[in-house]
C-alpha positions in Angstrom: 0.0 0.0 0.0 1.1 3.6 -0.7 0.8 6.3 1.9 1.1 10.0 0.9 3.0 12.0 3.5 4.7 15.3 4.3 8.4 14.8 4.1 10.1 15.5 7.5 7.0 14.3 9.4 7.3 11.4 11.8 7.1 8.1 10.1 4.3 5.6 10.7 5.4 2.2 11.8 4.1 0.4 8.7 4.9 3.1 6.2 7.6 1.3 4.4 10.2 2.9 2.1 9.7 6.7 1.9 10.2 8.2 -1.5 10.9 11.9 -1.9 9.1 13.1 -4.9 10.7 16.6 -4.7 12.9 18.6 -7.1 15.6 19.3 -4.5 16.9 17.6 -1.3 16.1 19.4 1.9 18.3 22.4 2.5 20.9 22.3 5.2 20.5 18.6 5.8 23.5 16.4 5.2 22.9 13.5 2.8 23.7 11.1 5.6 20.9 12.5 7.7 18.1 12.7 5.2 16.5 9.4 6.1 17.3 9.7 9.8 15.4 13.0 9.9 12.3 11.4 8.3 12.6 13.1 4.9 13.1 10.2 2.6 15.0 7.0 2.0 15.1 7.3 -1.8 15.0 10.5 -3.8 12.7 10.3 -6.8 12.7 13.7 -8.5 11.2 12.3 -11.7 7.8 12.5 -10.0 8.2 16.1 -8.9 7.0 19.0 -10.9 9.6 20.5 -13.2 11.8 23.4 -11.9 9.8 25.9 -14.0 6.5 24.7 -12.6 7.8 24.9 -9.1 9.3 28.4 -9.6 5.9 29.6 -11.1 4.0 28.0 -8.2 6.1 29.7 -5.6 6.0 33.1 -7.3 2.6 34.2 -6.2 -0.1 33.3 -3.6 -2.4 30.5 -4.7 -5.7 31.2 -6.3 -8.2 28.6 -7.6 -7.3 29.6 -11.2 -3.5 29.2 -10.5 -4.1 25.8 -8.9 -6.1 24.6 -11.8 -3.3 25.6 -14.2 -0.7 24.1 -12.0 -2.7 20.8 -11.8 -3.1 20.6 -15.5 0.6 21.3 -16.1 1.8 18.7 -13.5 -0.6 16.1 -14.8 0.7 16.7 -18.4 4.3 16.2 -17.2 3.3 13.0 -15.5 2.0 11.6 -18.8 5.6 11.7 -20.1 6.9 8.1 -20.6 9.5 8.2 -17.8 7.0 9.4 -15.2 4.2 7.2 -16.4 6.5 4.1 -16.1 7.3 5.0 -12.6 3.7 5.5 -11.7 2.8 2.1 -13.1 5.7 0.5 -11.3 4.7 2.0 -8.0 1.1 0.9 -8.5 2.3 -2.7 -9.0 4.6 -2.5 -6.0 1.7 -1.2 -3.8 0.3 -4.7 -3.8 3.5 -6.2 -2.7 5.0 -3.8 -0.1 4.3 -0.6 1.8 5.7 2.6 0.4 5.2 6.2 1.0 5.6 9.2 -1.3 5.8 12.8 -0.3 6.7 16.4 -0.5 7.7 19.2 1.9 4.6 21.4 1.4 2.7 22.3 4.6 -0.7 22.5 2.8 -1.5 19.2 1.1 -4.5 20.8 -0.6 -2.1 22.9 -2.8 0.7 20.4 -3.2 1.6 18.0 -6.0 1.5 15.1 -3.6 -2.3 15.4 -3.6 -2.3 15.2 -7.4 0.3 12.4 -7.2 -2.1 10.4 -5.1 -4.8 10.7 -7.7 -2.4 9.7 -10.4 -1.4 6.6 -8.5 -5.0 5.7 -8.0 -5.6 6.1 -11.7 -2.6 3.8 -12.3 -4.3 1.2 -10.2 -2.3 1.6 -7.0 -3.5 0.5 -3.6 -3.4 3.9 -1.7 -4.1 4.6 1.9 
């Protein structure tokens, strides 16, 4: 099963391998401490929005129109073959082992991890 989490939050006992679907590693955290500090075990930036999309998202406060545009752009990026293959692989793995995917954003309602959850469900994943 796949759980969607905020990176850096305390881990659940049965959460499994934590995948960081973010563009950049956490600032100021040595690589040797990324997992220990509950960020992620494996960095998977291929499932993060592109640098341009992140830059645009952070440039202004969210509005409903900006979120709709962001969502469309991220979903389009996740239709690219490399991302699509990863989504299908994670969906298949969700029936064999526990995994978690996440991002740093405080507000899950305006974060790609919420969209990623929907994409994983669409790919047939078992999602908590």
